[in-house]
C-alpha positions in Angstrom: 80.4 185.7 117.2 84.3 185.1 116.5 84.1 185.5 112.9 82.8 188.3 110.6 82.7 187.7 106.5 82.4 190.2 103.7 81.5 190.0 100.1 83.5 193.3 98.7 82.3 195.8 101.9 78.8 194.1 102.5 78.6 191.2 105.5 77.0 188.1 104.6 76.3 185.1 106.5 78.8 182.1 104.9 81.3 181.2 102.7 80.3 179.9 99.0 81.3 176.4 98.4 82.4 178.1 95.0 85.2 180.6 96.9 88.0 180.5 94.7 90.2 180.6 98.1 88.7 177.2 98.9 88.9 175.7 95.4 92.3 177.3 94.9 93.6 178.9 97.6 93.4 182.3 95.8 94.0 184.8 98.0 95.9 186.1 101.1 96.1 186.4 105.0 96.9 188.5 107.2 97.7 187.3 111.6 98.1 189.9 113.8 98.1 190.6 117.5 95.1 192.6 119.2 95.8 194.0 122.5 93.8 196.6 125.0 91.4 197.5 122.2 94.6 198.4 119.7 95.6 196.0 116.2 98.9 195.8 116.5 100.9 196.8 113.4 97.5 197.1 111.5 98.6 199.8 109.4 101.9 197.6 108.3 99.6 194.2 108.0 97.1 196.3 105.6 99.7 198.1 103.7 101.3 194.5 102.7 97.6 193.1 102.2 97.1 195.8 99.6 100.2 195.3 98.0 99.7 191.5 97.4 96.3 192.2 96.1 97.7 194.7 93.7 100.1 191.9 92.7 97.3 189.4 92.1 94.4 191.2 91.2 92.7 190.7 94.2 89.7 193.1 94.8 90.4 195.3 97.9 87.5 196.1 100.7 87.5 199.2 102.5 90.6 198.9 105.1 88.1 201.0 107.6 85.2 198.2 107.1 87.7 195.6 108.0 89.9 197.5 110.7 86.3 198.0 112.5 85.1 194.5 112.3 88.6 193.1 113.7 88.2 196.0 116.5 84.7 194.5 117.0 85.5 191.2 117.6 88.7 191.7 119.8 87.1 194.2 121.8 90.0 194.6 124.3 91.0 191.5 124.7 94.4 189.9 124.3 93.7 187.7 121.0 94.9 186.9 117.6 92.7 188.5 114.5 93.2 186.7 111.2 91.9 188.4 108.3 91.8 186.1 104.8 90.9 187.7 101.5 90.2 185.6 98.5 89.2 186.7 94.8 85.8 185.9 95.6 83.2 183.1 94.3 83.8 181.9 90.7 82.6 178.6 88.8 85.1 175.5 87.9 88.3 176.7 86.1 91.7 178.5 87.2 91.1 181.4 84.9 90.8 184.5 87.0 87.6 185.9 87.2 86.3 189.6 88.1 84.1 189.5 91.5 83.9 191.3 94.4 86.6 189.8 96.8 85.5 187.7 100.2 86.8 188.5 103.4 87.0 186.7 106.4 88.0 188.0 109.7 88.1 185.5 112.6 89.2 185.8 116.4 91.6 183.2 118.1 93.5 182.6 121.4 96.7 184.4 121.8 99.5 182.3 122.6 101.5 182.7 125.6 104.5 185.3 125.7 107.5 183.3 124.8 110.3 184.3 127.2 112.4 181.0 127.5 115.0 179.8 124.4 113.2 177.7 121.7 114.8 174.3 120.2 114.3 173.8 116.5 115.0 171.1 114.3 115.6 171.0 110.6 112.5 170.3 108.3 112.9 167.6 105.1 110.1 169.3 103.5 111.5 172.1 100.8 110.1 175.7 99.9 109.6 175.7 96.4 111.0 178.9 94.5 108.1 180.8 92.8 109.4 184.6 92.4 106.4 185.5 91.1 105.0 184.9 94.7 107.6 185.4 96.8 107.3 187.8 99.9 103.3 187.0 99.7 101.6 185.8 102.5 99.6 183.8 100.0 96.7 180.9 100.9 98.8 178.3 99.3 100.7 176.9 102.6 100.5 173.0 102.0 104.4 173.5 102.3 104.2 174.8 105.7 101.8 172.5 106.5 103.7 169.3 105.9 106.8 170.9 107.3 104.7 171.5 110.9 103.8 168.1 110.8 107.4 166.8 111.0 107.8 169.3 114.3 105.1 167.2 116.3 107.8 166.1 119.0 107.7 168.8 121.9 111.2 168.9 122.2 111.0 171.2 119.0 109.3 174.8 119.0 109.5 175.0 115.4 111.6 173.8 112.3 113.6 175.4 109.6 112.9 175.0 106.0 115.2 175.2 103.2 114.5 176.0 99.3 115.8 173.3 97.0 119.0 175.5 96.5 120.1 174.5 100.0 119.3 178.5 101.1 117.5 178.6 104.7 114.6 180.4 104.3 112.6 180.3 107.4 110.8 178.6 110.1 107.4 176.5 109.4 105.7 180.0 110.8 108.2 182.2 111.6 111.1 184.3 109.6 114.5 183.7 110.7 117.5 186.2 112.0 121.1 185.2 112.5 124.1 187.2 114.2 127.2 186.6 112.6 130.6 189.1 111.9 129.1 191.2 114.3 126.0 192.1 112.3 122.4 190.2 112.0 121.4 188.8 108.7 117.8 187.3 107.4 117.3 185.3 104.5 116.7 186.8 101.1 113.3 185.7 100.2 113.2 187.2 96.3 112.8 183.8 95.5 110.5 182.3 98.0 109.2 182.9 101.9 106.8 185.1 103.4 108.0 188.9 104.0 107.0 189.0 107.6 105.6 192.4 109.4 107.9 191.8 112.4 110.9 191.4 109.7 110.0 194.3 108.5 109.9 196.2 111.4 113.6 194.8 112.5 115.1 195.3 109.0 113.6 198.9 109.5 115.0 199.5 112.9 118.2 197.8 113.2 120.4 199.8 111.0 123.1 196.6 111.2 120.6 194.3 109.9 121.0 193.2 105.9 119.2 190.9 103.8 121.7 187.8 102.6 121.9 184.1 101.5 122.1 181.8 104.5 123.3 178.2 104.5 123.1 175.6 107.1 126.6 176.0 108.0 126.0 179.5 108.9 123.0 179.0 110.9 124.9 176.3 112.8 128.2 178.6 113.4 126.2 181.8 114.3 126.6 183.6 117.4 123.0 184.2 118.0 119.8 182.9 116.1 116.0 183.9 116.6 112.7 183.6 115.0 110.2 186.5 114.8 106.7 186.8 113.9 103.8 189.5 114.3 101.9 187.2 116.8 104.8 185.9 119.1 107.5 188.9 118.7 111.2 187.9 118.8 111.9 184.3 120.0 115.5 183.1 121.2 116.9 179.7 119.8 119.3 178.3 122.3 119.4 174.8 120.4 119.1 173.4 116.9 118.6 169.4 116.9 122.2 168.5 118.5 124.0 171.8 118.3 123.8 174.2 121.5 123.6 178.2 120.4 125.2 180.4 123.2 122.9 183.0 125.1 123.8 186.3 123.1 123.9 189.5 124.6 123.4 190.9 120.9 120.1 189.5 121.2 119.3 190.5 124.7 119.9 194.2 123.5 117.8 193.7 120.5 114.9 192.1 122.1 114.8 195.3 124.8 114.8 197.8 122.0 112.2 195.4 120.0 109.8 195.3 123.3 110.3 199.3 124.1 108.7 200.0 120.9 106.4 197.4 120.6 104.9 196.8 124.6 102.3 194.7 123.6 104.6 191.7 122.9 105.6 192.4 126.6 102.6 191.9 128.4 99.8 189.4 128.8 
């Protein structure tokens, strides 16, 4: 079995057709790496899920129950664990209900380690500004689905997305950092985007990393660019469509520091 489902803290066999996660995307999710019997950054992921549940008013299950379920699925293999939390079951209508939440814990193959630099394209699909949801890894990801469908050409590993004001926000499934004026900068996510766990680690571990507005010209003229997420770690970018980016000593130094503190992203 590769999936375990809970209503509150109690295991159940299947998801109700009336679950609000299916009907409205009313919920949150976390995706993390499992390696050698460890759930990488589990505490950070659970903290983010808990903070998101508080903001949305979702009932949160016992974290020990969900952690145990994830470890049961992963055993000691290298894999990806996905945790989905929804508001639970209700009838038709948008009005939130008070009900036990549904939690789905599932196991997936881990991607190969990405050592070679990657190329990106610009996506036409924009991210809408919505401060009430900014930073949350909520289930409403249709913008990302549409943007990812623009990246079917194997030449490009991912695509960069902007908001309606033209600010660069993220890739379709990763956060963005650029190196300019001797420091790392990652986009301001106060209006939209996901505050990724890898992004949080990097901001907390790099004294020279800052949050700021980033334009397409800033990306094109950067001394270095990389993507990051909690499954693939740090991914160097060497080209954005027709613009080639130089190899960067700053990226190499930061990635070495990242891997020394998080060795699970260097194995497999």
